[in-house]
All heavy atoms as TSV, in Angstrom:
chain	resi	resn	atom	element	x	y	z
A	1	MET	N	N	-183.624	-10.683	84.260
A	1	MET	CA	C	-183.979	-9.294	84.501
A	1	MET	C	C	-183.563	-8.470	83.286
A	1	MET	O	O	-182.411	-8.448	82.902
A	1	MET	CB	C	-183.246	-8.808	85.747
A	1	MET	CG	C	-183.431	-7.359	86.010
A	1	MET	SD	S	-182.432	-6.856	87.407
A	1	MET	CE	C	-182.289	-5.144	87.055
A	2	ALA	N	N	-184.492	-7.823	82.708
A	2	ALA	CA	C	-184.210	-6.977	81.546
A	2	ALA	C	C	-184.333	-5.513	81.944
A	2	ALA	O	O	-185.220	-5.129	82.693
A	2	ALA	CB	C	-185.171	-7.299	80.420
A	3	LEU	N	N	-183.408	-4.741	81.423
A	3	LEU	CA	C	-183.445	-3.302	81.669
A	3	LEU	C	C	-184.346	-2.629	80.650
A	3	LEU	O	O	-184.382	-3.004	79.482
A	3	LEU	CB	C	-182.045	-2.708	81.563
A	3	LEU	CG	C	-181.039	-3.118	82.620
A	3	LEU	CD1	C	-179.694	-2.495	82.326
A	3	LEU	CD2	C	-181.502	-2.706	83.993
A	4	ALA	N	N	-185.055	-1.618	81.099
A	4	ALA	CA	C	-185.889	-0.803	80.221
A	4	ALA	C	C	-185.138	0.488	79.903
A	4	ALA	O	O	-184.189	0.850	80.608
A	4	ALA	CB	C	-187.218	-0.494	80.911
A	5	PRO	N	N	-185.534	1.183	78.869
A	5	PRO	CA	C	-184.880	2.464	78.553
A	5	PRO	C	C	-184.868	3.442	79.727
A	5	PRO	O	O	-183.904	4.186	79.911
A	5	PRO	CB	C	-185.688	2.997	77.377
A	5	PRO	CG	C	-186.207	1.766	76.704
A	5	PRO	CD	C	-186.491	0.801	77.826
A	6	ASP	N	N	-185.917	3.424	80.543
A	6	ASP	CA	C	-185.947	4.314	81.712
A	6	ASP	C	C	-184.843	3.958	82.705
A	6	ASP	O	O	-184.296	4.839	83.371
A	6	ASP	CB	C	-187.310	4.255	82.406
A	6	ASP	CG	C	-188.384	4.987	81.615
A	6	ASP	OD1	O	-188.020	5.851	80.783
A	6	ASP	OD2	O	-189.578	4.688	81.822
A	7	ASP	N	N	-184.512	2.658	82.829
A	7	ASP	CA	C	-183.417	2.244	83.704
A	7	ASP	C	C	-182.086	2.799	83.193
A	7	ASP	O	O	-181.252	3.268	83.976
A	7	ASP	CB	C	-183.335	0.714	83.782
A	7	ASP	CG	C	-184.582	0.102	84.385
A	7	ASP	OD1	O	-185.142	0.691	85.334
A	7	ASP	OD2	O	-184.991	-0.975	83.906
A	8	VAL	N	N	-181.896	2.762	81.889
A	8	VAL	CA	C	-180.660	3.281	81.295
A	8	VAL	C	C	-180.595	4.796	81.473
A	8	VAL	O	O	-179.530	5.347	81.767
A	8	VAL	CB	C	-180.560	2.872	79.813
A	8	VAL	CG1	C	-179.333	3.492	79.160
A	8	VAL	CG2	C	-180.522	1.358	79.682
A	9	ARG	N	N	-181.724	5.472	81.338
A	9	ARG	CA	C	-181.750	6.916	81.570
A	9	ARG	C	C	-181.354	7.242	83.012
A	9	ARG	O	O	-180.624	8.208	83.271
A	9	ARG	CB	C	-183.133	7.486	81.266
A	9	ARG	CG	C	-183.423	7.651	79.811
A	9	ARG	CD	C	-184.760	8.372	79.569
A	9	ARG	NE	N	-185.073	8.395	78.165
A	9	ARG	CZ	C	-185.749	7.425	77.530
A	9	ARG	NH1	N	-186.192	6.377	78.199
A	9	ARG	NH2	N	-185.970	7.517	76.231
A	10	LYS	N	N	-181.824	6.429	83.953
A	10	LYS	CA	C	-181.502	6.638	85.371
A	10	LYS	C	C	-180.003	6.452	85.605
A	10	LYS	O	O	-179.368	7.271	86.268
A	10	LYS	CB	C	-182.313	5.654	86.227
A	10	LYS	CG	C	-181.969	5.659	87.689
A	10	LYS	CD	C	-182.453	6.903	88.378
A	10	LYS	CE	C	-182.221	6.754	89.882
A	10	LYS	NZ	N	-182.531	7.949	90.597
A	11	VAL	N	N	-179.418	5.401	85.037
A	11	VAL	CA	C	-177.983	5.160	85.178
A	11	VAL	C	C	-177.203	6.296	84.525
A	11	VAL	O	O	-176.211	6.786	85.076
A	11	VAL	CB	C	-177.597	3.794	84.579
A	11	VAL	CG1	C	-176.085	3.622	84.534
A	11	VAL	CG2	C	-178.229	2.663	85.367
A	12	ALA	N	N	-177.637	6.726	83.359
A	12	ALA	CA	C	-176.965	7.830	82.672
A	12	ALA	C	C	-177.042	9.102	83.505
A	12	ALA	O	O	-176.059	9.856	83.596
A	12	ALA	CB	C	-177.591	8.055	81.298
A	13	SER	N	N	-178.162	9.329	84.140
A	13	SER	CA	C	-178.315	10.503	84.991
A	13	SER	C	C	-177.366	10.432	86.179
A	13	SER	O	O	-176.720	11.420	86.537
A	13	SER	CB	C	-179.760	10.608	85.467
A	13	SER	OG	O	-179.899	11.612	86.432
A	14	LEU	N	N	-177.269	9.257	86.801
A	14	LEU	CA	C	-176.358	9.091	87.934
A	14	LEU	C	C	-174.906	9.303	87.519
A	14	LEU	O	O	-174.096	9.799	88.300
A	14	LEU	CB	C	-176.540	7.707	88.548
A	14	LEU	CG	C	-177.867	7.455	89.251
A	14	LEU	CD1	C	-177.994	5.990	89.629
A	14	LEU	CD2	C	-177.997	8.340	90.480
A	15	ALA	N	N	-174.580	8.923	86.281
A	15	ALA	CA	C	-173.221	9.098	85.761
A	15	ALA	C	C	-173.035	10.473	85.127
A	15	ALA	O	O	-171.966	10.756	84.591
A	15	ALA	CB	C	-172.920	8.002	84.742
A	16	ARG	N	N	-174.074	11.288	85.169
A	16	ARG	CA	C	-174.046	12.633	84.581
A	16	ARG	C	C	-173.711	12.599	83.089
A	16	ARG	O	O	-172.893	13.362	82.593
A	16	ARG	CB	C	-173.076	13.533	85.338
A	16	ARG	CG	C	-173.426	13.702	86.797
A	16	ARG	CD	C	-172.533	14.730	87.454
A	16	ARG	NE	N	-172.605	14.750	88.885
A	16	ARG	CZ	C	-173.582	15.222	89.634
A	16	ARG	NH1	N	-174.656	15.687	89.058
A	16	ARG	NH2	N	-173.528	15.220	90.944
A	17	LEU	N	N	-174.374	11.662	82.391
A	17	LEU	CA	C	-174.212	11.533	80.945
A	17	LEU	C	C	-175.465	12.057	80.249
A	17	LEU	O	O	-176.578	11.730	80.659
A	17	LEU	CB	C	-173.988	10.077	80.543
A	17	LEU	CG	C	-172.735	9.403	81.095
A	17	LEU	CD1	C	-172.726	7.930	80.725
A	17	LEU	CD2	C	-171.499	10.095	80.566
A	18	ALA	N	N	-175.276	12.841	79.218
A	18	ALA	CA	C	-176.391	13.314	78.404
A	18	ALA	C	C	-176.470	12.414	77.167
A	18	ALA	O	O	-175.572	12.433	76.326
A	18	ALA	CB	C	-176.180	14.768	78.000
A	19	LEU	N	N	-177.512	11.602	77.087
A	19	LEU	CA	C	-177.672	10.661	75.986
A	19	LEU	C	C	-178.941	10.978	75.210
A	19	LEU	O	O	-179.972	11.300	75.803
A	19	LEU	CB	C	-177.736	9.227	76.511
A	19	LEU	CG	C	-176.548	8.748	77.350
A	19	LEU	CD1	C	-176.812	7.353	77.904
A	19	LEU	CD2	C	-175.282	8.758	76.522
A	20	ASP	N	N	-178.864	10.855	73.890
A	20	ASP	CA	C	-180.076	11.042	73.098
A	20	ASP	C	C	-180.803	9.699	72.984
A	20	ASP	O	O	-180.335	8.669	73.467
A	20	ASP	CB	C	-179.773	11.640	71.728
A	20	ASP	CG	C	-178.847	10.781	70.885
A	20	ASP	OD1	O	-178.844	9.547	71.059
A	20	ASP	OD2	O	-178.140	11.346	70.031
A	21	ASP	N	N	-181.978	9.704	72.362
A	21	ASP	CA	C	-182.813	8.500	72.311
A	21	ASP	C	C	-182.141	7.346	71.573
A	21	ASP	O	O	-182.293	6.184	71.965
A	21	ASP	CB	C	-184.164	8.816	71.665
A	21	ASP	CG	C	-185.053	9.643	72.585
A	21	ASP	OD1	O	-184.808	9.622	73.814
A	21	ASP	OD2	O	-185.979	10.294	72.076
A	22	SER	N	N	-181.380	7.643	70.520
A	22	SER	CA	C	-180.717	6.551	69.796
A	22	SER	C	C	-179.635	5.902	70.662
A	22	SER	O	O	-179.458	4.688	70.630
A	22	SER	CB	C	-180.121	7.064	68.485
A	22	SER	OG	O	-179.075	7.982	68.734
A	23	GLU	N	N	-178.947	6.711	71.458
A	23	GLU	CA	C	-177.937	6.155	72.368
A	23	GLU	C	C	-178.592	5.343	73.481
A	23	GLU	O	O	-178.074	4.296	73.876
A	23	GLU	CB	C	-177.081	7.274	72.954
A	23	GLU	CG	C	-176.186	7.953	71.945
A	23	GLU	CD	C	-175.498	9.178	72.506
A	23	GLU	OE1	O	-176.174	9.998	73.159
A	23	GLU	OE2	O	-174.283	9.307	72.283
A	24	ILE	N	N	-179.725	5.814	73.960
A	24	ILE	CA	C	-180.459	5.078	75.001
A	24	ILE	C	C	-180.875	3.711	74.470
A	24	ILE	O	O	-180.694	2.691	75.142
A	24	ILE	CB	C	-181.692	5.877	75.478
A	24	ILE	CG1	C	-181.271	7.150	76.197
A	24	ILE	CG2	C	-182.592	5.020	76.359
A	24	ILE	CD1	C	-180.615	6.957	77.538
A	25	ASP	N	N	-181.411	3.673	73.253
A	25	ASP	CA	C	-181.833	2.398	72.664
A	25	ASP	C	C	-180.652	1.454	72.476
A	25	ASP	O	O	-180.724	0.269	72.818
A	25	ASP	CB	C	-182.519	2.630	71.317
A	25	ASP	CG	C	-183.860	3.326	71.461
A	25	ASP	OD1	O	-184.448	3.254	72.565
A	25	ASP	OD2	O	-184.307	3.943	70.484
A	26	ARG	N	N	-179.545	1.969	71.978
A	26	ARG	CA	C	-178.349	1.143	71.743
A	26	ARG	C	C	-177.802	0.619	73.072
A	26	ARG	O	O	-177.499	-0.560	73.209
A	26	ARG	CB	C	-177.289	1.958	71.008
A	26	ARG	CG	C	-176.019	1.186	70.707
A	26	ARG	CD	C	-175.033	2.002	69.881
A	26	ARG	NE	N	-174.805	3.343	70.379
A	26	ARG	CZ	C	-173.879	3.666	71.289
A	26	ARG	NH1	N	-173.097	2.736	71.781
A	26	ARG	NH2	N	-173.734	4.918	71.675
A	27	LEU	N	N	-177.705	1.499	74.075
A	27	LEU	CA	C	-177.160	1.087	75.368
A	27	LEU	C	C	-178.098	0.141	76.107
A	27	LEU	O	O	-177.642	-0.735	76.844
A	27	LEU	CB	C	-176.839	2.312	76.221
A	27	LEU	CG	C	-175.624	3.106	75.747
A	27	LEU	CD1	C	-175.489	4.402	76.521
A	27	LEU	CD2	C	-174.366	2.274	75.864
A	28	THR	N	N	-179.399	0.307	75.933
A	28	THR	CA	C	-180.342	-0.630	76.548
A	28	THR	C	C	-180.090	-2.036	76.022
A	28	THR	O	O	-180.002	-2.997	76.797
A	28	THR	CB	C	-181.796	-0.203	76.247
A	28	THR	OG1	O	-182.015	1.104	76.775
A	28	THR	CG2	C	-182.791	-1.165	76.869
A	29	HIS	N	N	-179.923	-2.152	74.714
A	29	HIS	CA	C	-179.649	-3.452	74.103
A	29	HIS	C	C	-178.312	-4.000	74.596
A	29	HIS	O	O	-178.208	-5.173	74.994
A	29	HIS	CB	C	-179.656	-3.311	72.581
A	29	HIS	CG	C	-179.339	-4.572	71.861
A	29	HIS	ND1	N	-180.209	-5.635	71.806
A	29	HIS	CD2	C	-178.228	-4.965	71.194
A	29	HIS	CE1	C	-179.653	-6.620	71.126
A	29	HIS	NE2	N	-178.445	-6.236	70.740
A	30	GLN	N	N	-177.270	-3.179	74.611
A	30	GLN	CA	C	-175.948	-3.634	75.023
A	30	GLN	C	C	-175.907	-4.032	76.500
A	30	GLN	O	O	-175.289	-5.041	76.864
A	30	GLN	CB	C	-174.906	-2.552	74.745
A	30	GLN	CG	C	-174.644	-2.346	73.270
A	30	GLN	CD	C	-173.686	-1.206	73.003
A	30	GLN	OE1	O	-173.346	-0.418	73.893
A	30	GLN	NE2	N	-173.244	-1.093	71.755
A	31	MET	N	N	-176.562	-3.255	77.341
A	31	MET	CA	C	-176.563	-3.578	78.769
A	31	MET	C	C	-177.353	-4.859	79.036
A	31	MET	O	O	-176.969	-5.659	79.888
A	31	MET	CB	C	-177.107	-2.401	79.577
A	31	MET	CG	C	-176.147	-1.217	79.576
A	31	MET	SD	S	-176.802	0.265	80.359
A	31	MET	CE	C	-176.637	-0.166	82.080
A	32	ASN	N	N	-178.446	-5.068	78.311
A	32	ASN	CA	C	-179.191	-6.315	78.460
A	32	ASN	C	C	-178.360	-7.510	77.988
A	32	ASN	O	O	-178.420	-8.584	78.593
A	32	ASN	CB	C	-180.525	-6.244	77.723
A	32	ASN	CG	C	-181.560	-5.501	78.523
A	32	ASN	OD1	O	-181.664	-5.679	79.732
A	32	ASN	ND2	N	-182.322	-4.655	77.864
A	33	ASP	N	N	-177.575	-7.334	76.922
A	33	ASP	CA	C	-176.678	-8.407	76.481
A	33	ASP	C	C	-175.662	-8.748	77.570
A	33	ASP	O	O	-175.388	-9.922	77.837
A	33	ASP	CB	C	-175.940	-8.013	75.199
A	33	ASP	CG	C	-176.831	-8.045	73.970
A	33	ASP	OD1	O	-177.944	-8.631	74.051
A	33	ASP	OD2	O	-176.427	-7.481	72.930
A	34	LEU	N	N	-175.107	-7.721	78.217
A	34	LEU	CA	C	-174.163	-7.953	79.302
A	34	LEU	C	C	-174.821	-8.704	80.462
A	34	LEU	O	O	-174.249	-9.654	81.011
A	34	LEU	CB	C	-173.603	-6.627	79.817
A	34	LEU	CG	C	-172.496	-5.994	78.999
A	34	LEU	CD1	C	-172.180	-4.602	79.521
A	34	LEU	CD2	C	-171.256	-6.857	79.029
A	35	LEU	N	N	-176.002	-8.280	80.836
A	35	LEU	CA	C	-176.701	-8.952	81.937
A	35	LEU	C	C	-177.003	-10.407	81.598
A	35	LEU	O	O	-176.920	-11.284	82.463
A	35	LEU	CB	C	-177.984	-8.201	82.290
A	35	LEU	CG	C	-177.785	-6.848	82.977
A	35	LEU	CD1	C	-179.120	-6.143	83.155
A	35	LEU	CD2	C	-177.079	-7.023	84.309
A	36	ASN	N	N	-177.337	-10.680	80.342
A	36	ASN	CA	C	-177.576	-12.066	79.924
A	36	ASN	C	C	-176.297	-12.894	80.019
A	36	ASN	O	O	-176.332	-14.059	80.427
A	36	ASN	CB	C	-178.142	-12.112	78.508
A	36	ASN	CG	C	-179.563	-11.601	78.442
A	36	ASN	OD1	O	-180.296	-11.649	79.430
A	36	ASN	ND2	N	-179.948	-11.091	77.288
A	37	GLN	N	N	-175.170	-12.306	79.636
A	37	GLN	CA	C	-173.896	-13.017	79.758
A	37	GLN	C	C	-173.555	-13.290	81.224
A	37	GLN	O	O	-173.078	-14.371	81.571
A	37	GLN	CB	C	-172.762	-12.219	79.099
A	37	GLN	CG	C	-172.857	-12.153	77.597
A	37	GLN	CD	C	-172.736	-13.536	76.969
A	37	GLN	OE1	O	-171.956	-14.371	77.387
A	37	GLN	NE2	N	-173.540	-13.773	75.946
A	38	PHE	N	N	-173.793	-12.329	82.101
A	38	PHE	CA	C	-173.548	-12.533	83.528
A	38	PHE	C	C	-174.447	-13.638	84.072
A	38	PHE	O	O	-174.021	-14.458	84.902
A	38	PHE	CB	C	-173.763	-11.244	84.324
A	38	PHE	CG	C	-172.767	-10.162	84.023
A	38	PHE	CD1	C	-173.158	-8.842	84.011
A	38	PHE	CD2	C	-171.447	-10.456	83.742
A	38	PHE	CE1	C	-172.250	-7.835	83.740
A	38	PHE	CE2	C	-170.524	-9.459	83.463
A	38	PHE	CZ	C	-170.932	-8.143	83.470
A	39	ALA	N	N	-175.688	-13.691	83.614
A	39	ALA	CA	C	-176.608	-14.741	84.055
A	39	ALA	C	C	-176.103	-16.111	83.612
A	39	ALA	O	O	-176.192	-17.090	84.367
A	39	ALA	CB	C	-178.005	-14.480	83.506
A	40	ARG	N	N	-175.545	-16.196	82.403
A	40	ARG	CA	C	-174.982	-17.464	81.933
A	40	ARG	C	C	-173.784	-17.872	82.775
A	40	ARG	O	O	-173.599	-19.051	83.085
A	40	ARG	CB	C	-174.580	-17.357	80.470
A	40	ARG	CG	C	-175.778	-17.309	79.528
A	40	ARG	CD	C	-175.368	-17.312	78.091
A	40	ARG	NE	N	-174.653	-18.549	77.757
A	40	ARG	CZ	C	-173.897	-18.701	76.686
A	40	ARG	NH1	N	-173.746	-17.707	75.832
A	40	ARG	NH2	N	-173.299	-19.840	76.443
A	41	LEU	N	N	-172.959	-16.902	83.157
A	41	LEU	CA	C	-171.803	-17.213	84.005
A	41	LEU	C	C	-172.242	-17.717	85.381
A	41	LEU	O	O	-171.568	-18.568	85.972
A	41	LEU	CB	C	-170.919	-15.973	84.166
A	41	LEU	CG	C	-170.105	-15.577	82.942
A	41	LEU	CD1	C	-169.403	-14.247	83.188
A	41	LEU	CD2	C	-169.102	-16.651	82.582
A	42	GLN	N	N	-173.356	-17.211	85.881
A	42	GLN	CA	C	-173.863	-17.658	87.182
A	42	GLN	C	C	-174.264	-19.133	87.168
A	42	GLN	O	O	-174.298	-19.778	88.208
A	42	GLN	CB	C	-175.065	-16.808	87.610
A	42	GLN	CG	C	-174.724	-15.393	87.998
A	42	GLN	CD	C	-173.950	-15.307	89.287
A	42	GLN	OE1	O	-174.001	-16.186	90.128
A	42	GLN	NE2	N	-173.204	-14.228	89.435
A	43	GLU	N	N	-174.547	-19.671	85.993
A	43	GLU	CA	C	-174.974	-21.067	85.878
A	43	GLU	C	C	-173.801	-22.047	85.927
A	43	GLU	O	O	-174.016	-23.244	86.090
A	43	GLU	CB	C	-175.741	-21.268	84.566
A	43	GLU	CG	C	-177.037	-20.474	84.494
A	43	GLU	CD	C	-177.667	-20.507	83.120
A	43	GLU	OE1	O	-177.140	-21.201	82.231
A	43	GLU	OE2	O	-178.701	-19.834	82.937
A	44	LEU	N	N	-172.572	-21.552	85.784
A	44	LEU	CA	C	-171.412	-22.438	85.779
A	44	LEU	C	C	-171.173	-23.037	87.163
A	44	LEU	O	O	-171.323	-22.363	88.173
A	44	LEU	CB	C	-170.158	-21.668	85.347
A	44	LEU	CG	C	-170.130	-21.181	83.912
A	44	LEU	CD1	C	-168.897	-20.324	83.680
A	44	LEU	CD2	C	-170.136	-22.362	82.958
A	45	PRO	N	N	-170.784	-24.334	87.194
A	45	PRO	CA	C	-170.483	-24.947	88.492
A	45	PRO	C	C	-169.105	-24.486	88.986
A	45	PRO	O	O	-168.081	-24.786	88.389
A	45	PRO	CB	C	-170.490	-26.446	88.180
A	45	PRO	CG	C	-170.147	-26.530	86.730
A	45	PRO	CD	C	-170.689	-25.282	86.100
A	46	THR	N	N	-169.092	-23.747	90.066
A	46	THR	CA	C	-167.831	-23.230	90.598
A	46	THR	C	C	-167.579	-23.691	92.023
A	46	THR	O	O	-166.747	-23.121	92.721
A	46	THR	CB	C	-167.832	-21.693	90.552
A	46	THR	OG1	O	-168.959	-21.218	91.308
A	46	THR	CG2	C	-167.910	-21.161	89.136
A	47	ASP	N	N	-168.274	-24.748	92.456
A	47	ASP	CA	C	-168.117	-25.218	93.832
A	47	ASP	C	C	-166.697	-25.708	94.110
A	47	ASP	O	O	-166.198	-25.553	95.222
A	47	ASP	CB	C	-169.120	-26.333	94.127
A	47	ASP	CG	C	-170.552	-25.838	94.068
A	47	ASP	OD1	O	-170.760	-24.617	94.256
A	47	ASP	OD2	O	-171.454	-26.652	93.815
A	48	ASP	N	N	-166.052	-26.323	93.127
A	48	ASP	CA	C	-164.714	-26.873	93.335
A	48	ASP	C	C	-163.602	-25.908	92.942
A	48	ASP	O	O	-162.432	-26.282	92.923
A	48	ASP	CB	C	-164.550	-28.166	92.527
A	48	ASP	CG	C	-165.512	-29.257	92.995
A	48	ASP	OD1	O	-165.884	-29.230	94.185
A	48	ASP	OD2	O	-165.877	-30.105	92.175
A	49	VAL	N	N	-163.933	-24.678	92.620
A	49	VAL	CA	C	-162.930	-23.693	92.210
A	49	VAL	C	C	-162.544	-22.874	93.437
A	49	VAL	O	O	-163.392	-22.212	94.030
A	49	VAL	CB	C	-163.475	-22.774	91.098
A	49	VAL	CG1	C	-162.448	-21.734	90.709
A	49	VAL	CG2	C	-163.910	-23.594	89.901
A	50	PRO	N	N	-161.257	-22.919	93.819
A	50	PRO	CA	C	-160.848	-22.142	94.995
A	50	PRO	C	C	-160.848	-20.639	94.690
A	50	PRO	O	O	-160.562	-20.226	93.565
A	50	PRO	CB	C	-159.429	-22.630	95.277
A	50	PRO	CG	C	-158.934	-23.139	93.972
A	50	PRO	CD	C	-160.140	-23.659	93.235
A	51	PRO	N	N	-161.169	-19.822	95.682
A	51	PRO	CA	C	-161.134	-18.380	95.465
A	51	PRO	C	C	-159.703	-17.916	95.232
A	51	PRO	O	O	-158.761	-18.445	95.825
A	51	PRO	CB	C	-161.704	-17.794	96.756
A	51	PRO	CG	C	-161.728	-18.888	97.737
A	51	PRO	CD	C	-161.604	-20.181	97.007
A	52	THR	N	N	-159.533	-16.949	94.365
A	52	THR	CA	C	-158.213	-16.414	94.067
A	52	THR	C	C	-158.261	-14.892	94.049
A	52	THR	O	O	-159.310	-14.299	93.817
A	52	THR	CB	C	-157.703	-16.889	92.696
A	52	THR	OG1	O	-158.625	-16.462	91.698
A	52	THR	CG2	C	-157.562	-18.394	92.635
A	53	SER	N	N	-157.113	-14.301	94.294
A	53	SER	CA	C	-157.034	-12.845	94.203
A	53	SER	C	C	-156.412	-12.416	92.882
A	53	SER	O	O	-156.531	-11.259	92.490
A	53	SER	CB	C	-156.229	-12.283	95.371
A	53	SER	OG	O	-154.916	-12.794	95.346
A	54	HIS	N	N	-155.700	-13.353	92.213
A	54	HIS	CA	C	-155.075	-13.066	90.923
A	54	HIS	C	C	-155.315	-14.244	89.986
A	54	HIS	O	O	-155.372	-15.390	90.425
A	54	HIS	CB	C	-153.569	-12.852	91.082
A	54	HIS	CG	C	-153.215	-11.617	91.849
A	54	HIS	ND1	N	-153.341	-11.520	93.215
A	54	HIS	CD2	C	-152.747	-10.420	91.434
A	54	HIS	CE1	C	-152.951	-10.326	93.606
A	54	HIS	NE2	N	-152.595	-9.631	92.543
A	55	ALA	N	N	-155.405	-13.966	88.721
A	55	ALA	CA	C	-155.627	-15.024	87.735
A	55	ALA	C	C	-154.384	-15.878	87.525
A	55	ALA	O	O	-154.477	-17.045	87.165
A	55	ALA	CB	C	-156.074	-14.432	86.407
A	56	VAL	N	N	-153.224	-15.297	87.757
A	56	VAL	CA	C	-151.957	-16.025	87.613
A	56	VAL	C	C	-151.170	-15.856	88.904
A	56	VAL	O	O	-151.354	-14.885	89.645
A	56	VAL	CB	C	-151.126	-15.498	86.413
A	56	VAL	CG1	C	-151.838	-15.755	85.100
A	56	VAL	CG2	C	-150.815	-14.034	86.558
A	57	PRO	N	N	-150.290	-16.814	89.214
A	57	PRO	CA	C	-149.486	-16.661	90.435
A	57	PRO	C	C	-148.629	-15.390	90.383
A	57	PRO	O	O	-148.037	-15.068	89.357
A	57	PRO	CB	C	-148.599	-17.908	90.440
A	57	PRO	CG	C	-149.253	-18.866	89.517
A	57	PRO	CD	C	-150.024	-18.064	88.524
A	58	VAL	N	N	-148.588	-14.692	91.487
A	58	VAL	CA	C	-147.828	-13.449	91.562
A	58	VAL	C	C	-146.748	-13.613	92.622
A	58	VAL	O	O	-147.015	-14.085	93.725
A	58	VAL	CB	C	-148.741	-12.260	91.931
A	58	VAL	CG1	C	-147.938	-10.980	92.097
A	58	VAL	CG2	C	-149.818	-12.081	90.890
A	59	LYS	N	N	-145.519	-13.249	92.273
A	59	LYS	CA	C	-144.422	-13.302	93.217
A	59	LYS	C	C	-143.826	-11.909	93.322
A	59	LYS	O	O	-143.528	-11.278	92.318
A	59	LYS	CB	C	-143.355	-14.294	92.769
A	59	LYS	CG	C	-142.229	-14.411	93.752
A	59	LYS	CD	C	-141.217	-15.449	93.353
A	59	LYS	CE	C	-140.124	-15.474	94.413
A	59	LYS	NZ	N	-139.047	-16.355	94.076
A	60	ALA	N	N	-143.658	-11.448	94.542
A	60	ALA	CA	C	-143.053	-10.140	94.759
A	60	ALA	C	C	-141.540	-10.303	94.744
A	60	ALA	O	O	-140.975	-11.078	95.516
A	60	ALA	CB	C	-143.518	-9.558	96.085
A	61	PHE	N	N	-140.887	-9.612	93.856
A	61	PHE	CA	C	-139.435	-9.664	93.761
A	61	PHE	C	C	-138.855	-8.531	94.605
A	61	PHE	O	O	-138.585	-7.438	94.104
A	61	PHE	CB	C	-138.992	-9.537	92.297
A	61	PHE	CG	C	-139.423	-10.711	91.469
A	61	PHE	CD1	C	-140.536	-10.623	90.657
A	61	PHE	CD2	C	-138.729	-11.903	91.519
A	61	PHE	CE1	C	-140.947	-11.705	89.895
A	61	PHE	CE2	C	-139.130	-12.991	90.757
A	61	PHE	CZ	C	-140.241	-12.890	89.956
A	62	LEU	N	N	-138.697	-8.810	95.880
A	62	LEU	CA	C	-138.173	-7.815	96.804
A	62	LEU	C	C	-136.808	-8.264	97.309
A	62	LEU	O	O	-136.567	-9.460	97.506
A	62	LEU	CB	C	-139.125	-7.627	97.979
A	62	LEU	CG	C	-140.552	-7.191	97.631
A	62	LEU	CD1	C	-141.422	-7.175	98.870
A	62	LEU	CD2	C	-140.535	-5.822	96.976
A	63	ARG	N	N	-135.929	-7.312	97.541
A	63	ARG	CA	C	-134.620	-7.664	98.084
A	63	ARG	C	C	-134.756	-7.875	99.587
A	63	ARG	O	O	-135.720	-7.446	100.217
A	63	ARG	CB	C	-133.616	-6.561	97.769
A	63	ARG	CG	C	-133.983	-5.225	98.395
A	63	ARG	CD	C	-132.890	-4.183	98.097
A	63	ARG	NE	N	-133.296	-2.867	98.526
A	63	ARG	CZ	C	-133.234	-2.412	99.777
A	63	ARG	NH1	N	-132.799	-3.186	100.740
A	63	ARG	NH2	N	-133.629	-1.193	100.064
A	64	GLU	N	N	-133.759	-8.524	100.151
A	64	GLU	CA	C	-133.732	-8.711	101.599
A	64	GLU	C	C	-133.643	-7.354	102.279
A	64	GLU	O	O	-132.980	-6.434	101.785
A	64	GLU	CB	C	-132.536	-9.572	101.986
A	64	GLU	CG	C	-132.646	-11.012	101.553
A	64	GLU	CD	C	-133.730	-11.755	102.311
A	64	GLU	OE1	O	-133.897	-11.503	103.518
A	64	GLU	OE2	O	-134.436	-12.571	101.693
A	65	ASP	N	N	-134.265	-7.227	103.397
A	65	ASP	CA	C	-134.216	-5.986	104.162
A	65	ASP	C	C	-132.981	-6.043	105.070
A	65	ASP	O	O	-133.019	-6.605	106.160
A	65	ASP	CB	C	-135.490	-5.815	104.980
A	65	ASP	CG	C	-135.612	-4.444	105.593
A	65	ASP	OD1	O	-134.855	-3.539	105.175
A	65	ASP	OD2	O	-136.448	-4.271	106.487
A	66	VAL	N	N	-131.884	-5.463	104.593
A	66	VAL	CA	C	-130.617	-5.512	105.318
A	66	VAL	C	C	-130.249	-4.096	105.714
A	66	VAL	O	O	-130.282	-3.161	104.904
A	66	VAL	CB	C	-129.505	-6.115	104.418
A	66	VAL	CG1	C	-128.173	-6.131	105.136
A	66	VAL	CG2	C	-129.908	-7.493	103.953
A	67	ALA	N	N	-129.847	-3.933	106.991
A	67	ALA	CA	C	-129.421	-2.617	107.462
A	67	ALA	C	C	-128.077	-2.267	106.844
A	67	ALA	O	O	-127.157	-3.080	106.785
A	67	ALA	CB	C	-129.320	-2.616	108.976
A	68	GLU	N	N	-127.941	-1.051	106.340
A	68	GLU	CA	C	-126.701	-0.567	105.729
A	68	GLU	C	C	-126.370	0.786	106.341
A	68	GLU	O	O	-127.238	1.457	106.909
A	68	GLU	CB	C	-126.873	-0.436	104.216
A	68	GLU	CG	C	-127.117	-1.757	103.521
A	68	GLU	CD	C	-127.294	-1.595	102.003
A	68	GLU	OE1	O	-127.222	-0.453	101.504
A	68	GLU	OE2	O	-127.488	-2.630	101.351
A	69	PRO	N	N	-125.111	1.209	106.209
A	69	PRO	CA	C	-124.761	2.518	106.748
A	69	PRO	C	C	-125.574	3.624	106.089
A	69	PRO	O	O	-125.882	3.558	104.892
A	69	PRO	CB	C	-123.281	2.679	106.418
A	69	PRO	CG	C	-122.802	1.336	105.982
A	69	PRO	CD	C	-123.995	0.526	105.597
A	70	GLY	N	N	-125.916	4.648	106.871
A	70	GLY	CA	C	-126.676	5.755	106.347
A	70	GLY	C	C	-125.796	6.766	105.640
A	70	GLY	O	O	-124.570	6.622	105.560
A	71	LEU	N	N	-126.414	7.799	105.131
A	71	LEU	CA	C	-125.690	8.863	104.447
A	71	LEU	C	C	-124.933	9.709	105.482
A	71	LEU	O	O	-125.390	9.871	106.621
A	71	LEU	CB	C	-126.638	9.734	103.635
A	71	LEU	CG	C	-127.352	9.030	102.485
A	71	LEU	CD1	C	-128.414	9.975	101.898
A	71	LEU	CD2	C	-126.375	8.612	101.420
A	72	PRO	N	N	-123.792	10.297	105.090
A	72	PRO	CA	C	-123.044	11.130	106.050
A	72	PRO	C	C	-123.820	12.416	106.361
A	72	PRO	O	O	-124.608	12.905	105.632
A	72	PRO	CB	C	-121.738	11.430	105.346
A	72	PRO	CG	C	-121.967	11.150	103.891
A	72	PRO	CD	C	-123.137	10.223	103.807
């Protein structure tokens, strides 16, 4: 799927961006490059990759919840 300049104008309008024609042309090319990269990523075999919420293991360093005397 390739984006046309009119598609970029529509996105710019939704984002309330005022772009001139040279910016539209540049962004059309850049956005199409991004979409091509995403399409390449879709081709990777990920059936054996477990879903994750973080790229690296995360451990919460929390102290024990111990009741202590309150303030006077």
